[in-house]
BAGUMAR-434803 format. One record per residue (C-alpha): residue number from 1; x, y, z. Coordinates in nm, 4 decimals, always signed. Example, Ala and Ser with C-alpha at 12.3 -4.5 7.8 and 13.67 -1.06 7.14 Angstrom:
! residues 2
<rec><seq>1</seq><px>+1.2300</px><py>-0.4500</py><pz>+0.7800</pz></rec>
<rec><seq>2</seq><px>+1.3670</px><py>-0.1060</py><pz>+0.7140</pz></rec>
This chain:
! residues 116
<rec><seq>1</seq><px>+0.0154</px><py>-2.1003</py><pz>+3.9687</pz></rec>
<rec><seq>2</seq><px>+0.1218</px><py>-1.8104</py><pz>+3.7274</pz></rec>
<rec><seq>3</seq><px>-0.1280</px><py>-1.6657</py><pz>+3.4814</pz></rec>
<rec><seq>4</seq><px>-0.0798</px><py>-1.7232</py><pz>+3.1178</pz></rec>
<rec><seq>5</seq><px>+0.0829</px><py>-1.4835</py><pz>+2.9245</pz></rec>
<rec><seq>6</seq><px>-0.0399</px><py>-1.3190</py><pz>+2.6022</pz></rec>
<rec><seq>7</seq><px>+0.2877</px><py>-1.2468</py><pz>+2.4125</pz></rec>
<rec><seq>8</seq><px>+0.3021</px><py>-0.8800</py><pz>+2.2733</pz></rec>
<rec><seq>9</seq><px>+0.3245</px><py>-1.0049</py><pz>+1.9014</pz></rec>
<rec><seq>10</seq><px>-0.0035</px><py>-1.1864</py><pz>+1.9264</pz></rec>
<rec><seq>11</seq><px>-0.1599</px><py>-0.9151</py><pz>+2.0999</pz></rec>
<rec><seq>12</seq><px>-0.0685</px><py>-0.6933</py><pz>+1.8556</pz></rec>
<rec><seq>13</seq><px>-0.2217</px><py>-0.9060</py><pz>+1.5674</pz></rec>
<rec><seq>14</seq><px>-0.5513</px><py>-0.9416</py><pz>+1.7656</pz></rec>
<rec><seq>15</seq><px>-0.5334</px><py>-0.5333</py><pz>+1.8386</pz></rec>
<rec><seq>16</seq><px>-0.5399</px><py>-0.5078</py><pz>+1.4487</pz></rec>
<rec><seq>17</seq><px>-0.7963</px><py>-0.8105</py><pz>+1.3699</pz></rec>
<rec><seq>18</seq><px>-1.0276</px><py>-0.6222</py><pz>+1.6667</pz></rec>
<rec><seq>19</seq><px>-0.9682</px><py>-0.2653</py><pz>+1.5070</pz></rec>
<rec><seq>20</seq><px>-1.0580</px><py>-0.3624</py><pz>+1.1330</pz></rec>
<rec><seq>21</seq><px>-1.3864</px><py>-0.4536</py><pz>+1.2988</pz></rec>
<rec><seq>22</seq><px>-1.4380</px><py>-0.1593</py><pz>+1.4894</pz></rec>
<rec><seq>23</seq><px>-1.6467</px><py>+0.0032</py><pz>+1.2052</pz></rec>
<rec><seq>24</seq><px>-2.0200</px><py>-0.0941</py><pz>+1.1463</pz></rec>
<rec><seq>25</seq><px>-1.9867</px><py>-0.0619</py><pz>+0.7687</pz></rec>
<rec><seq>26</seq><px>-1.6828</px><py>-0.3465</py><pz>+0.7994</pz></rec>
<rec><seq>27</seq><px>-1.8874</px><py>-0.5335</py><pz>+1.0301</pz></rec>
<rec><seq>28</seq><px>-2.1579</px><py>-0.5542</py><pz>+0.8190</pz></rec>
<rec><seq>29</seq><px>-1.9509</px><py>-0.6315</py><pz>+0.5020</pz></rec>
<rec><seq>30</seq><px>-1.7845</px><py>-0.9440</py><pz>+0.7037</pz></rec>
<rec><seq>31</seq><px>-2.1315</px><py>-1.0424</py><pz>+0.7770</pz></rec>
<rec><seq>32</seq><px>-2.2551</px><py>-1.0224</py><pz>+0.4048</pz></rec>
<rec><seq>33</seq><px>-1.9578</px><py>-1.1626</py><pz>+0.2725</pz></rec>
<rec><seq>34</seq><px>-2.0005</px><py>-1.4808</py><pz>+0.5046</pz></rec>
<rec><seq>35</seq><px>-2.3336</px><py>-1.5528</py><pz>+0.3880</pz></rec>
<rec><seq>36</seq><px>-2.2188</px><py>-1.5516</py><pz>+0.0109</pz></rec>
<rec><seq>37</seq><px>-2.1491</px><py>-1.8736</py><pz>-0.1346</pz></rec>
<rec><seq>38</seq><px>-1.8974</px><py>-1.7529</py><pz>-0.3925</pz></rec>
<rec><seq>39</seq><px>-1.7103</px><py>-1.4389</py><pz>-0.4255</pz></rec>
<rec><seq>40</seq><px>-1.9087</px><py>-1.1121</py><pz>-0.5293</pz></rec>
<rec><seq>41</seq><px>-1.8106</px><py>-0.8021</py><pz>-0.6961</pz></rec>
<rec><seq>42</seq><px>-1.7987</px><py>-0.4806</py><pz>-0.4944</pz></rec>
<rec><seq>43</seq><px>-2.1296</px><py>-0.3782</py><pz>-0.6774</pz></rec>
<rec><seq>44</seq><px>-2.3141</px><py>-0.6514</py><pz>-0.5128</pz></rec>
<rec><seq>45</seq><px>-2.2038</px><py>-0.5217</py><pz>-0.1342</pz></rec>
<rec><seq>46</seq><px>-2.2901</px><py>-0.1614</py><pz>-0.2656</pz></rec>
<rec><seq>47</seq><px>-2.6324</px><py>-0.2805</py><pz>-0.3648</pz></rec>
<rec><seq>48</seq><px>-2.6825</px><py>-0.4942</py><pz>-0.0486</pz></rec>
<rec><seq>49</seq><px>-2.5221</px><py>-0.2190</py><pz>+0.2175</pz></rec>
<rec><seq>50</seq><px>-2.6599</px><py>+0.0657</py><pz>+0.0539</pz></rec>
<rec><seq>51</seq><px>-2.3558</px><py>+0.2860</py><pz>+0.0748</pz></rec>
<rec><seq>52</seq><px>-2.1351</px><py>+0.4422</py><pz>-0.1637</pz></rec>
<rec><seq>53</seq><px>-1.8823</px><py>+0.2228</py><pz>-0.3884</pz></rec>
<rec><seq>54</seq><px>-1.5887</px><py>+0.4316</py><pz>-0.2586</pz></rec>
<rec><seq>55</seq><px>-1.6817</px><py>+0.3793</py><pz>+0.1021</pz></rec>
<rec><seq>56</seq><px>-1.7392</px><py>-0.0055</py><pz>+0.0496</pz></rec>
<rec><seq>57</seq><px>-1.3554</px><py>-0.0150</py><pz>-0.1609</pz></rec>
<rec><seq>58</seq><px>-1.2166</px><py>+0.1553</py><pz>+0.1717</pz></rec>
<rec><seq>59</seq><px>-1.3508</px><py>-0.0705</py><pz>+0.3771</pz></rec>
<rec><seq>60</seq><px>-1.2743</px><py>-0.3780</py><pz>+0.1823</pz></rec>
<rec><seq>61</seq><px>-0.9026</px><py>-0.2573</py><pz>+0.1708</pz></rec>
<rec><seq>62</seq><px>-0.8506</px><py>-0.2264</py><pz>+0.5646</pz></rec>
<rec><seq>63</seq><px>-1.0651</px><py>-0.6059</py><pz>+0.5880</pz></rec>
<rec><seq>64</seq><px>-0.8026</px><py>-0.7300</py><pz>+0.3229</pz></rec>
<rec><seq>65</seq><px>-0.5030</px><py>-0.5838</py><pz>+0.5190</pz></rec>
<rec><seq>66</seq><px>-0.5978</px><py>-0.7928</py><pz>+0.7825</pz></rec>
<rec><seq>67</seq><px>-0.6613</px><py>-1.1017</py><pz>+0.5621</pz></rec>
<rec><seq>68</seq><px>-1.0630</px><py>-1.0865</py><pz>+0.6845</pz></rec>
<rec><seq>69</seq><px>-1.1474</px><py>-1.0776</py><pz>+0.3028</pz></rec>
<rec><seq>70</seq><px>-0.9873</px><py>-1.2380</py><pz>+0.0093</pz></rec>
<rec><seq>71</seq><px>-0.9827</px><py>-1.0989</py><pz>-0.3451</pz></rec>
<rec><seq>72</seq><px>-0.9138</px><py>-1.2577</py><pz>-0.7064</pz></rec>
<rec><seq>73</seq><px>-0.9356</px><py>-1.0563</py><pz>-1.0257</pz></rec>
<rec><seq>74</seq><px>-1.1847</px><py>-1.1934</py><pz>-1.2912</pz></rec>
<rec><seq>75</seq><px>-1.1293</px><py>-1.0345</py><pz>-1.5926</pz></rec>
<rec><seq>76</seq><px>-1.2055</px><py>-0.6726</py><pz>-1.5478</pz></rec>
<rec><seq>77</seq><px>-1.3825</px><py>-0.7150</py><pz>-1.2337</pz></rec>
<rec><seq>78</seq><px>-1.2250</px><py>-0.8037</py><pz>-0.8637</pz></rec>
<rec><seq>79</seq><px>-1.4370</px><py>-1.0666</py><pz>-0.6518</pz></rec>
<rec><seq>80</seq><px>-1.4267</px><py>-1.0321</py><pz>-0.2969</pz></rec>
<rec><seq>81</seq><px>-1.5155</px><py>-1.3702</py><pz>-0.0296</pz></rec>
<rec><seq>82</seq><px>-1.4781</px><py>-1.3744</py><pz>+0.3260</pz></rec>
<rec><seq>83</seq><px>-1.1448</px><py>-1.5831</py><pz>+0.4384</pz></rec>
<rec><seq>84</seq><px>-1.2791</px><py>-1.8800</py><pz>+0.6031</pz></rec>
<rec><seq>85</seq><px>-0.9609</px><py>-1.9125</py><pz>+0.8320</pz></rec>
<rec><seq>86</seq><px>-1.1155</px><py>-1.6077</py><pz>+1.0291</pz></rec>
<rec><seq>87</seq><px>-1.4488</px><py>-1.8135</py><pz>+1.1236</pz></rec>
<rec><seq>88</seq><px>-1.1719</px><py>-1.9853</py><pz>+1.3541</pz></rec>
<rec><seq>89</seq><px>-0.9339</px><py>-1.7483</py><pz>+1.4344</pz></rec>
<rec><seq>90</seq><px>-1.1165</px><py>-1.4360</py><pz>+1.5113</pz></rec>
<rec><seq>91</seq><px>-1.3343</px><py>-1.6361</py><pz>+1.7638</pz></rec>
<rec><seq>92</seq><px>-1.0184</px><py>-1.7958</py><pz>+1.8911</pz></rec>
<rec><seq>93</seq><px>-0.8808</px><py>-1.4773</py><pz>+1.9431</pz></rec>
<rec><seq>94</seq><px>-1.1277</px><py>-1.3146</py><pz>+2.1297</pz></rec>
<rec><seq>95</seq><px>-1.1645</px><py>-1.6208</py><pz>+2.3746</pz></rec>
<rec><seq>96</seq><px>-0.7471</px><py>-1.5709</py><pz>+2.4277</pz></rec>
<rec><seq>97</seq><px>-0.8025</px><py>-1.1944</py><pz>+2.4967</pz></rec>
<rec><seq>98</seq><px>-1.0848</px><py>-1.2735</py><pz>+2.7518</pz></rec>
<rec><seq>99</seq><px>-0.9291</px><py>-1.5521</py><pz>+2.9142</pz></rec>
<rec><seq>100</seq><px>-1.1108</px><py>-1.8360</py><pz>+2.7822</pz></rec>
<rec><seq>101</seq><px>-0.8136</px><py>-1.9966</py><pz>+2.6064</pz></rec>
<rec><seq>102</seq><px>-0.4244</px><py>-1.9440</py><pz>+2.6366</pz></rec>
<rec><seq>103</seq><px>-0.1726</px><py>-1.9781</py><pz>+2.4206</pz></rec>
<rec><seq>104</seq><px>+0.1151</px><py>-2.2259</py><pz>+2.4553</pz></rec>
<rec><seq>105</seq><px>+0.4565</px><py>-2.1376</py><pz>+2.3574</pz></rec>
<rec><seq>106</seq><px>+0.3335</px><py>-1.9452</py><pz>+2.0315</pz></rec>
<rec><seq>107</seq><px>+0.1323</px><py>-2.2809</py><pz>+1.9389</pz></rec>
<rec><seq>108</seq><px>-0.2452</px><py>-2.3527</py><pz>+1.8997</pz></rec>
<rec><seq>109</seq><px>-0.4399</px><py>-2.2050</py><pz>+2.1722</pz></rec>
<rec><seq>110</seq><px>-0.5585</px><py>-2.4313</py><pz>+2.4739</pz></rec>
<rec><seq>111</seq><px>-0.8927</px><py>-2.4305</py><pz>+2.6957</pz></rec>
<rec><seq>112</seq><px>-0.7820</px><py>-2.3035</py><pz>+3.0538</pz></rec>
<rec><seq>113</seq><px>-0.9483</px><py>-2.4817</py><pz>+3.3565</pz></rec>
<rec><seq>114</seq><px>-1.1394</px><py>-2.2283</py><pz>+3.5528</pz></rec>
<rec><seq>115</seq><px>-1.1512</px><py>-2.2056</py><pz>+3.9268</pz></rec>
<rec><seq>116</seq><px>-1.4102</px><py>-2.0168</py><pz>+4.1192</pz></rec>
């Protein structure tokens, strides 16, 4: 039986996701936003994490590029929130990379049967 193949395009997407989480500040931002009921302004993130506003903004830009966070304008402010799709997508990606799930013709991942 052949091993399931991880397609290059999928692997590149996953690499971008994991790279976006390769900084402790970004991990802390994702964690903070995941705990919030409503979108928050950058100032709330700055206050919570105790890091500068330009640093937080830089990390939010990276997280937005891979769609881990969403942003929307509210008057003169931009509000940030966790993208709830990543609550499923990120763990699934980790499981695919670790061989716990396989992709089926580029569609939804399926559990792999383990043999010892």
